[in-house]
Structure formats: C-alpha cells, structure tokens
LODOFI-289218 format. One record per residue (C-alpha): x, y, z; residue in three letters. Coordinates in steps of 0.1 Angstrom, whole numbers, plus 5000, padded with zeros to 4 digits. Each point is the difference from the previous one (the first is absolute). Layout:
XYZALA/...
This chain:
423220405727UNK/498549854968UNK/502749944974UNK/498050164972UNK/499750325021UNK/503650035012UNK/502350264984UNK/502149924970UNK/503850035000UNK/502849944974UNK/503549885008UNK/502750275001UNK/502449994972UNK/503050165018UNK/501650025034UNK/497450255014UNK/496450084993UNK/497750305004UNK/496650124990UNK/497549734992UNK/502649725005UNK/500750125036UNK/498349785025UNK/498850115034UNK/502550175024UNK/497450285005UNK/500750025037UNK/503850014994UNK/499550274974UNK/498050215023UNK/502549975028UNK/502950074976UNK/498250324988UNK/499250115036UNK/503749965010UNK/501150214970UNK/497350275008UNK/501350005035UNK/503550084987UNK/501649675009UNK/503049854983UNK/499449634996UNK/502149685000UNK/497949734983UNK/500849675018UNK/499049694981UNK/501349674985UNK/500649964963UNK/497149964976UNK/497650145025UNK/498950294977UNK/502150295012UNK/500550154966UNK/496449954990UNK/498850185031UNK/502450304993UNK/499050014963UNK/496349995008UNK/500450265028UNK/501850234975UNK/497249964974UNK/497350095025UNK/501950295015UNK/501350164969UNK/497750315004UNK/501550075035UNK/503649884999UNK/502749964974UNK/501349655005UNK/503549924987UNK/501449654999UNK/503749955006UNK/501349654994UNK/503349945016UNK/500449634991UNK/503050084977UNK/501550275022UNK/503449945015UNK/500750335017UNK/498450305015UNK/500950194968UNK/497849744981UNK/497150075023UNK/500250374994UNK/500149944963UNK/496949785001UNK/498250255022UNK/500850274975UNK/498949794970UNK/496749935017UNK/499050364993UNK/500649964963UNK/496449924990UNK/498850325016UNK/501350274977UNK/499650305024UNK/501849825027UNK/502749854978UNK/500850354987UNK/501050105035UNK/501749675010UNK/502349994969UNK/501350345011UNK/501849825028UNK/502149824973UNK/500550314978UNK/503749944997UNK/499649674983UNK/496450004986UNK/499850224969UNK/496950084979UNK/501249774972UNK/499649705024UNK/496350045004UNK/499349754973UNK/502349725012UNK/498749685015UNK/499649965038UNK/502949765002UNK/502350264985UNK/498550265022UNK/500749795031UNK/503749984991UNK/500150374993UNK/498550095034UNK/502349765018UNK/503050184985UNK/498750325015UNK/500349865035UNK/503149935021UNK/500449805033UNK/500250345017UNK/497150194986UNK/497249744997UNK/498450125032UNK/500150374989UNK/498449924966UNK/497649755017UNK/498950275025UNK/499450244971UNK/497849754982UNK/498049945031UNK/499650385004UNK/498750034965UNK/497649715005UNK/498750155032UNK/499250334982UNK/497749834974UNK/496450134998UNK/498749695019UNK/501549775025UNK/502349744986UNK/500249635011UNK/503349844994UNK/499649624997UNK/503449855004UNK/500049634990UNK/502949765008UNK/501750235025UNK/501149695020UNK/501849864969UNK/502150324998UNK/500650015037UNK/501249645000UNK/502550084972UNK/501250315018UNK/500349825033UNK/501649674989UNK/501550044966UNK/500749714977UNK/501749805028UNK/497250045025UNK/502250155026UNK/498950305021UNK/503050245003UNK/500250345018UNK/500250174966UNK/496949824987UNK/498150075031UNK/500850374997UNK/498850014964UNK/496849825010UNK/499550245029UNK/500550304977UNK/497349884976UNK/497449905025UNK/500750325020UNK/499550204969UNK/496649844994UNK/499150065036UNK/501150374999UNK/497950064969UNK/497049845016UNK/500250245029UNK/500950324980UNK/497249974975UNK/497449825021UNK/497150234989UNK/500749974963UNK/501649664994UNK/499049655011UNK/502649734997UNK/499049634997UNK/502649735002UNK/499449644990UNK/502049714986UNK/500149624995UNK/502349955030UNK/499750155035UNK/501650335007UNK/499749995037UNK/502149685006UNK/502750164978UNK/500050325020UNK/500149805032UNK/503049804989UNK/501950334994UNK/498850185031UNK/498150254979UNK/496449955011UNK/499950365011UNK/500050124964UNK/496649844995UNK/498250175029UNK/498250254978UNK/498449724980UNK/496749845012UNK/499849634994UNK/497149914977UNK/499649625001UNK/498449834970UNK/498949645007UNK/498649724979UNK/496450004989UNK/497449865024UNK/498549674990UNK/496850184990UNK/501850244978UNK/502049724983UNK/496849804995UNK/498350304984UNK/503050054977UNK/499849644988UNK/496350024994UNK/500450334981UNK/502849864979UNK/497849694992UNK/497350244989UNK/502450194978UNK/500949694982UNK/496649825000UNK/501349735023UNK/498049835028UNK/501849975033UNK/497749825025UNK/500350095037UNK/501849685009UNK/502550064972UNK/500750365012UNK/500549865035UNK/502449744987UNK/502150264983UNK/500150225031UNK/500949725023UNK/503049914978UNK/501250364999UNK/499750045037UNK/500950374998UNK/498350224975UNK/502850204983UNK/498350174970UNK/502549894974UNK/499849645012UNK/496150004999UNK/500150134964UNK/502849774990UNK/498049705012UNK/496950114981UNK/502050054969UNK/501449645001UNK/496549865007UNK/498550204972UNK/502649884976UNK/499549635010UNK/496250044997UNK/500350154965UNK/502449724989UNK/497449745012UNK/497150204986UNK/498450035034UNK/497750275012UNK/499649895036UNK/503149935021UNK/500149725025UNK/501949965032UNK/502049724984UNK/501150234972UNK/501350275023UNK/501849745021UNK/501749874968UNK/500950354988UNK/501550095034UNK/502349694999UNK/501050014964UNK/500050374992UNK/500350215032UNK/502749785013UNK/501449914966UNK/502450174976UNK/497850294993UNK/499350055037UNK/503749995006UNK/500550294975UNK/497450205019UNK/501249935035UNK/503749984996UNK/500350375006UNK/499549935037UNK/503249805000UNK/501850264978UNK/499150285024UNK/501749825029UNK/503250004981UNK/499750374993UNK/499450115036UNK/502049745019UNK/503049924979UNK/501549654996UNK/501049955036UNK/496650065016UNK/498149874971UNK/501049645006UNK/498750025036UNK/496750164988UNK/499549724975UNK/500549745027UNK/497750185024UNK/497250024974UNK/500449644988UNK/499949895037UNK/496750185004UNK/498649864967UNK/501049645005UNK/499249975038UNK/497150245002UNK/501750235025UNK/503450165006UNK/500549945038UNK/502550205021UNK/502049685004UNK/500249944963UNK/500850364991UNK/502850015025UNK/501549674989UNK/500050114963UNK/501550345009UNK/502849845020UNK/500949784970UNK/500950314980UNK/501150255027UNK/501249785030UNK/500050205032UNK/499250334982UNK/496649884988UNK/497650235018UNK/500650324980UNK/499749834966UNK/496949805010UNK/498350315014UNK/500750204968UNK/498849734977UNK/496849935020UNK/499350385001UNK/500250004962UNK/497949684995UNK/497350135023UNK/499950364987UNK/500049904964UNK/497149755003UNK/501849664998UNK/499249895035UNK/497750095029UNK/500449935037UNK/497949725013UNK/499849845035UNK/502349714989UNK/502550244982UNK/500050144965UNK/497849884971UNK/499150094965UNK/496850204999UNK/499549934963UNK/499149644992UNK/501150064964UNK/503450135009UNK/500549725026UNK/499049734975UNK/502250154972UNK/503050035024UNK/499649655011UNK/499849874965UNK/503050204990UNK/502449915028UNK/498949705020UNK/501949734981UNK/503550125010UNK/499050125035UNK/500649825033UNK/497750145029UNK/501850145030UNK/498849725023UNK/501849754978UNK/503450185001UNK/502849905023UNK/500550355013UNK/496450025011UNK/500249675019UNK/503450095015UNK/498750345013UNK/496949835015UNK/502349755018UNK/502150285013UNK/496950175014UNK/500750324980UNK/497350275002UNK/498250114969UNK/498150314990UNK/499850294977UNK/
C-alpha cells in the first residue's frame, strides 16, 4: 500500500483505546459479538498487553444500542463481598438500574448518601454485606440486572487476581478454607450464568490466567459454562499496517525495510509493544529533526530505549505479575526458567528439570508443572520442538538484558552434570 494512501492513526494516551484509535481486530469483534448474540458466557484468554480491555471497550461502544455493558474491575477486590460491591456500583451510571440496585442495600444506603463520592459509597455498600449474606445480595443484584429492558453484559476484569487472593492468601498457601471460599465465589458466578442465560452475558478476563489457578485448586468444573475466547497477537500484516498508519498520523516516513526491521526485532506483534516501539522511534526522529526513519535508527532505538531504563519501566510488569500469581517460592524457579530460555535460546526438558530439582529436590514435578502452565498460559513462553522459548523477541531480549549477568545456565551447574552422569531421566 502506498504510504500516502494508508490510514492515519494516533497513539493512545491511556491503557486502552476505542473509536478512531482502535486498530483492526474486526474479525475478533465480529466473533465476540456473535458469541454474545448466541448467549455464550466468555472467558477471554490472552497474555498481558494484547488489547483485551480495548477489545471490550470497543465492543461495548459498538453494541450500546443492543446491550447494556457494565465494567466490573476486581483488581482491588480481596473478597467475594468486594466483588458484589463492585458489581453493584457498576450500575451507578445507569440511573433507572441504580434505583433498583440500591434497594438491595436499603438498610445502610440512605437518601442523604446520594451525593457522596464513589469511594465513600463503596465503603457504605461493603458495610451492608456480611460473610454470610454476600451470595443472597449478589443473587438479588443479578436478578435486578437480568430484568433490565435490554440484555446486560457483565464485563468482569481481573477476576484471576481476586481468585488468586482468595485461594492463596498473603502467604501463598492453599488451605481447605481458602479453597472453599474460592469454590463458593466461582460457583456463584457459574450459577448466575446458568440461571440468567437469556438475559445476562458474563465475560471474564484478567492479566493472569484463571484456568491454571482453577486447575491448581481442583476447581476447573466451575468454569465449564464459560467459552474460551482466545485473543492472540496481531498478524505481521496488521502490525505493519499499524506502524504505517502511525507514521502517517505523525507525518513520518517509515520505508518498507525500516518497518521490516522493527517487526523482526519484535518477533511477536503484541499491540502495546508495536505502539511503544513506534513511540520511541518517533521521539528519536523528532529529537534529530528527521522525517524519514532508517533501519539504523530503529536498531539504535531498540537497544537504547526499548531495552533501556524506559523499556524496563514498561516491561517490568511482566516480572511483577509472576510475583503476584506464584508467590516467592515458585517465583524464583520461574525467574530461572525464563532466564535459561532467554540466555540459551530454549528451555529444554533437561534444563527445566535440573533447575526445578535445585529448589524442590525430589518433589520437583508438581512445582515445575504449575510454573510452566502459568508461563505458557500467560504468554511468557511457547512450546517448541527443542523445549520452551520466548515468542516475543522484545520480551526475550529485555529479560536477557535484565537477568543474564548473575545467571549460570543449567548446563554449567554441578547438579546438572551430576544427574547426567547418574543417567537420571528428564521430562516435564
């Protein structure tokens, strides 16, 4: 496509985009809409920064004449009570619906509180729930939502974060009591999805995987009413089109070989990473008063900016999320597995087993399996013929730059050589 005739696009200013800043994903939007129209409840499966929230926001914008879409952010929730409060507050912008929902909290919510801020309202609603009646009030709220004059789509974000807190607590230990609390919450969601199937659609998504968590607790059956909706990286063609459109939006010339150089370095076309790379390149071009960008410039920007301090700030959330979902004991194994893959190019079964044995001795299989499930599900690693590897060239290069200096590959460790000499068998 001629550069002058390609579409024009501006960088998003926040964590999600919609409208004229939303790029492509037309097929995904069509499929998403079809599944909602079919009455499906969806579990959006995707790595971080892939554009889940943008897809949901754009879908809600396009479907506002057919569905009432309510966003429920559970990132700060620590209990099922918190989830019911956030669900209730999601109705606040819709006055007719809020008038009915607030009746559920009549005992604590008085007319004089209508002018208070949302934060104060959250505290007030939480005081109207007890550990014994959150399900009753939650069911009542769902019933009210299901009776609205058009179907309601409940977009639950960061459900896995809440489930992880319920299941593992602050000490990252699964106890019978925590498993029971997690079961109660997930079973409540499942029951609501069945009871109000014709009037409610429930969409669950998050920045960490829900399925691996449910599997760890033996609660996979609670997710059977939710249809997986995978959302992958952009295709190379889509990513190239986005770069050209951004260049047009900022009157910058990106020749074909420059676009190819940028895509080769990224390796995997995660929307946020594509836009982040362009933003760094655009800033460098402006600082040098350049209108046309060379392959040399994008190579320099990649090394100095994408893998530098600012790139660290943008990508360090990948490391932080491991700590949140795995806890300190499993996190150290995950860091070694990822660094092995980054430094050597592939995480082989032999290396993975040797690293796991260093931390867990003879009980290494369960922890290794749990960690690899998380790393694969959440988009850190993909299975290759030789083992596991980074799909994203950017994430691999950043991880290597971040951790390689203090890392000793498995093949150079005494335990690895000892096990080989003993003839021990390896495998996942």
